[in-house]
PyMOL Python script that loads the backbone (N, CA, C, O; Angstrom):
from pymol import cmd

cmd.read_pdbstr("""\
ATOM      1  N   MET A   1     102.570-163.419 -12.444  1.00  0.00           N
ATOM      2  CA  MET A   1     101.626-164.210 -11.639  1.00  0.00           C
ATOM      3  C   MET A   1     100.598-163.339 -10.897  1.00  0.00           C
ATOM      4  O   MET A   1      99.416-163.680 -10.892  1.00  0.00           O
ATOM      5  N   PRO A   2     101.014-162.225 -10.270  1.00  0.00           N
ATOM      6  CA  PRO A   2     100.032-161.400  -9.544  1.00  0.00           C
ATOM      7  C   PRO A   2      98.933-160.816 -10.444  1.00  0.00           C
ATOM      8  O   PRO A   2      97.806-160.594 -10.002  1.00  0.00           O
ATOM      9  N   LEU A   3      99.284-160.573 -11.715  1.00  0.00           N
ATOM     10  CA  LEU A   3      98.298-160.011 -12.634  1.00  0.00           C
ATOM     11  C   LEU A   3      97.238-161.035 -13.039  1.00  0.00           C
ATOM     12  O   LEU A   3      96.136-160.677 -13.455  1.00  0.00           O
ATOM     13  N   SER A   4      97.585-162.284 -12.911  1.00  0.00           N
ATOM     14  CA  SER A   4      96.666-163.362 -13.285  1.00  0.00           C
ATOM     15  C   SER A   4      95.502-163.494 -12.295  1.00  0.00           C
ATOM     16  O   SER A   4      94.397-163.887 -12.670  1.00  0.00           O
ATOM     17  N   LYS A   5      95.762-163.166 -11.046  1.00  0.00           N
ATOM     18  CA  LYS A   5      94.741-163.319 -10.011  1.00  0.00           C
ATOM     19  C   LYS A   5      93.514-162.412 -10.207  1.00  0.00           C
ATOM     20  O   LYS A   5      92.394-162.925 -10.208  1.00  0.00           O
ATOM     21  N   PRO A   6      93.674-161.089 -10.374  1.00  0.00           N
ATOM     22  CA  PRO A   6      92.503-160.228 -10.566  1.00  0.00           C
ATOM     23  C   PRO A   6      91.676-160.595 -11.800  1.00  0.00           C
ATOM     24  O   PRO A   6      90.455-160.443 -11.815  1.00  0.00           O
ATOM     25  N   ARG A   7      92.359-161.074 -12.818  1.00  0.00           N
ATOM     26  CA  ARG A   7      91.666-161.440 -14.045  1.00  0.00           C
ATOM     27  C   ARG A   7      90.811-162.699 -13.821  1.00  0.00           C
ATOM     28  O   ARG A   7      89.746-162.862 -14.417  1.00  0.00           O
ATOM     29  N   ARG A   8      91.298-163.557 -12.967  1.00  0.00           N
ATOM     30  CA  ARG A   8      90.598-164.809 -12.696  1.00  0.00           C
ATOM     31  C   ARG A   8      89.417-164.598 -11.730  1.00  0.00           C
ATOM     32  O   ARG A   8      88.414-165.309 -11.802  1.00  0.00           O
ATOM     33  N   PHE A   9      89.546-163.640 -10.853  1.00  0.00           N
ATOM     34  CA  PHE A   9      88.527-163.394  -9.825  1.00  0.00           C
ATOM     35  C   PHE A   9      87.097-163.219 -10.353  1.00  0.00           C
ATOM     36  O   PHE A   9      86.185-163.858  -9.830  1.00  0.00           O
ATOM     37  N   PRO A  10      86.870-162.374 -11.372  1.00  0.00           N
ATOM     38  CA  PRO A  10      85.503-162.217 -11.879  1.00  0.00           C
ATOM     39  C   PRO A  10      84.913-163.520 -12.413  1.00  0.00           C
ATOM     40  O   PRO A  10      83.727-163.798 -12.233  1.00  0.00           O
ATOM     41  N   ASN A  11      85.755-164.311 -13.070  1.00  0.00           N
ATOM     42  CA  ASN A  11      85.282-165.592 -13.585  1.00  0.00           C
ATOM     43  C   ASN A  11      84.914-166.542 -12.451  1.00  0.00           C
ATOM     44  O   ASN A  11      83.932-167.281 -12.531  1.00  0.00           O
ATOM     45  N   ASP A  12      85.717-166.506 -11.403  1.00  0.00           N
ATOM     46  CA  ASP A  12      85.466-167.354 -10.241  1.00  0.00           C
ATOM     47  C   ASP A  12      84.150-166.958  -9.574  1.00  0.00           C
ATOM     48  O   ASP A  12      83.370-167.814  -9.156  1.00  0.00           O
ATOM     49  N   LEU A  13      83.919-165.672  -9.484  1.00  0.00           N
ATOM     50  CA  LEU A  13      82.690-165.159  -8.886  1.00  0.00           C
ATOM     51  C   LEU A  13      81.482-165.567  -9.730  1.00  0.00           C
ATOM     52  O   LEU A  13      80.447-165.973  -9.200  1.00  0.00           O
ATOM     53  N   GLN A  14      81.628-165.454 -11.036  1.00  0.00           N
ATOM     54  CA  GLN A  14      80.570-165.832 -11.963  1.00  0.00           C
ATOM     55  C   GLN A  14      80.275-167.324 -11.837  1.00  0.00           C
ATOM     56  O   GLN A  14      79.118-167.746 -11.855  1.00  0.00           O
ATOM     57  N   PHE A  15      81.329-168.106 -11.710  1.00  0.00           N
ATOM     58  CA  PHE A  15      81.185-169.553 -11.566  1.00  0.00           C
ATOM     59  C   PHE A  15      80.451-169.889 -10.272  1.00  0.00           C
ATOM     60  O   PHE A  15      79.586-170.763 -10.240  1.00  0.00           O
ATOM     61  N   ARG A  16      80.813-169.179  -9.209  1.00  0.00           N
ATOM     62  CA  ARG A  16      80.158-169.397  -7.910  1.00  0.00           C
ATOM     63  C   ARG A  16      78.677-169.062  -7.989  1.00  0.00           C
ATOM     64  O   ARG A  16      77.835-169.798  -7.475  1.00  0.00           O
ATOM     65  N   SER A  17      78.369-167.953  -8.634  1.00  0.00           N
ATOM     66  CA  SER A  17      76.984-167.515  -8.787  1.00  0.00           C
ATOM     67  C   SER A  17      76.185-168.535  -9.590  1.00  0.00           C
ATOM     68  O   SER A  17      75.045-168.858  -9.257  1.00  0.00           O
ATOM     69  N   LEU A  18      76.808-169.035 -10.654  1.00  0.00           N
ATOM     70  CA  LEU A  18      76.159-170.022 -11.508  1.00  0.00           C
ATOM     71  C   LEU A  18      75.931-171.316 -10.738  1.00  0.00           C
ATOM     72  O   LEU A  18      74.888-171.959 -10.857  1.00  0.00           O
ATOM     73  N   ARG A  19      76.924-171.675  -9.955  1.00  0.00           N
ATOM     74  CA  ARG A  19      76.841-172.904  -9.169  1.00  0.00           C
ATOM     75  C   ARG A  19      75.723-172.796  -8.132  1.00  0.00           C
ATOM     76  O   ARG A  19      74.964-173.742  -7.924  1.00  0.00           O
ATOM     77  N   LEU A  20      75.632-171.644  -7.492  1.00  0.00           N
ATOM     78  CA  LEU A  20      74.595-171.407  -6.494  1.00  0.00           C
ATOM     79  C   LEU A  20      73.219-171.482  -7.143  1.00  0.00           C
ATOM     80  O   LEU A  20      72.302-172.098  -6.600  1.00  0.00           O
ATOM     81  N   HIS A  21      73.080-170.857  -8.297  1.00  0.00           N
ATOM     82  CA  HIS A  21      71.823-170.871  -9.032  1.00  0.00           C
ATOM     83  C   HIS A  21      71.424-172.301  -9.389  1.00  0.00           C
ATOM     84  O   HIS A  21      70.258-172.677  -9.275  1.00  0.00           O
ATOM     85  N   HIS A  22      72.396-173.083  -9.817  1.00  0.00           N
ATOM     86  CA  HIS A  22      72.149-174.474 -10.182  1.00  0.00           C
ATOM     87  C   HIS A  22      71.670-175.276  -8.971  1.00  0.00           C
ATOM     88  O   HIS A  22      70.770-176.109  -9.077  1.00  0.00           O
ATOM     89  N   THR A  23      72.289-175.009  -7.818  1.00  0.00           N
ATOM     90  CA  THR A  23      71.913-175.709  -6.587  1.00  0.00           C
ATOM     91  C   THR A  23      70.481-175.361  -6.187  1.00  0.00           C
ATOM     92  O   THR A  23      69.712-176.233  -5.780  1.00  0.00           O
ATOM     93  N   VAL A  24      70.135-174.094  -6.304  1.00  0.00           N
ATOM     94  CA  VAL A  24      68.784-173.638  -5.966  1.00  0.00           C
ATOM     95  C   VAL A  24      67.762-174.301  -6.893  1.00  0.00           C
ATOM     96  O   VAL A  24      66.721-174.780  -6.444  1.00  0.00           O
ATOM     97  N   GLN A  25      68.074-174.320  -8.186  1.00  0.00           N
ATOM     98  CA  GLN A  25      67.179-174.936  -9.167  1.00  0.00           C
ATOM     99  C   GLN A  25      66.995-176.419  -8.861  1.00  0.00           C
ATOM    100  O   GLN A  25      65.891-176.952  -8.975  1.00  0.00           O
ATOM    101  N   HIS A  26      68.071-177.071  -8.476  1.00  0.00           N
ATOM    102  CA  HIS A  26      68.037-178.493  -8.158  1.00  0.00           C
ATOM    103  C   HIS A  26      67.144-178.745  -6.944  1.00  0.00           C
ATOM    104  O   HIS A  26      66.359-179.693  -6.927  1.00  0.00           O
ATOM    105  N   CYS A  27      67.269-177.890  -5.930  1.00  0.00           N
ATOM    106  CA  CYS A  27      66.455-178.016  -4.720  1.00  0.00           C
ATOM    107  C   CYS A  27      64.976-177.817  -5.034  1.00  0.00           C
ATOM    108  O   CYS A  27      64.120-178.537  -4.519  1.00  0.00           O
ATOM    109  N   LEU A  28      64.686-176.838  -5.882  1.00  0.00           N
ATOM    110  CA  LEU A  28      63.304-176.567  -6.263  1.00  0.00           C
ATOM    111  C   LEU A  28      62.709-177.734  -7.036  1.00  0.00           C
ATOM    112  O   LEU A  28      61.552-178.101  -6.834  1.00  0.00           O
ATOM    113  N   LEU A  29      63.501-178.304  -7.911  1.00  0.00           N
ATOM    114  CA  LEU A  29      63.046-179.446  -8.696  1.00  0.00           C
ATOM    115  C   LEU A  29      62.777-180.638  -7.782  1.00  0.00           C
ATOM    116  O   LEU A  29      61.800-181.367  -7.958  1.00  0.00           O
ATOM    117  N   ARG A  30      63.648-180.818  -6.820  1.00  0.00           N
ATOM    118  CA  ARG A  30      63.505-181.916  -5.869  1.00  0.00           C
ATOM    119  C   ARG A  30      62.225-181.737  -5.045  1.00  0.00           C
ATOM    120  O   ARG A  30      61.483-182.692  -4.816  1.00  0.00           O
ATOM    121  N   GLU A  31      61.983-180.513  -4.610  1.00  0.00           N
ATOM    122  CA  GLU A  31      60.774-180.206  -3.838  1.00  0.00           C
ATOM    123  C   GLU A  31      59.526-180.508  -4.655  1.00  0.00           C
ATOM    124  O   GLU A  31      58.550-181.058  -4.145  1.00  0.00           O
ATOM    125  N   ARG A  32      59.574-180.143  -5.918  1.00  0.00           N
ATOM    126  CA  ARG A  32      58.457-180.347  -6.821  1.00  0.00           C
ATOM    127  C   ARG A  32      58.151-181.838  -6.988  1.00  0.00           C
ATOM    128  O   ARG A  32      56.994-182.252  -7.054  1.00  0.00           O
ATOM    129  N   LEU A  33      59.212-182.619  -7.051  1.00  0.00           N
ATOM    130  CA  LEU A  33      59.041-184.064  -7.204  1.00  0.00           C
ATOM    131  C   LEU A  33      58.488-184.700  -5.933  1.00  0.00           C
ATOM    132  O   LEU A  33      57.715-185.657  -5.991  1.00  0.00           O
ATOM    133  N   LEU A  34      58.887-184.164  -4.797  1.00  0.00           N
ATOM    134  CA  LEU A  34      58.413-184.694  -3.521  1.00  0.00           C
ATOM    135  C   LEU A  34      56.944-184.343  -3.278  1.00  0.00           C
ATOM    136  O   LEU A  34      56.219-185.112  -2.646  1.00  0.00           O
ATOM    137  N   LEU A  35      56.512-183.203  -3.770  1.00  0.00           N
ATOM    138  CA  LEU A  35      55.133-182.767  -3.569  1.00  0.00           C
ATOM    139  C   LEU A  35      54.134-183.361  -4.531  1.00  0.00           C
ATOM    140  O   LEU A  35      52.943-183.059  -4.449  1.00  0.00           O
TER     141      LEU A  35
END
""", "prot")
cmd.dss("prot")
cmd.show_as("cartoon", "prot")
cmd.util.cbc("prot")
cmd.orient("prot")
């Protein structure tokens, strides 16, 4: 079980980064529609 955690961490970080990027893109698109 302990070995599973470090292996999962990079994927989790990548997922977080992707999620953040998606949120930023969504906000920009929303701004564009409002303007």
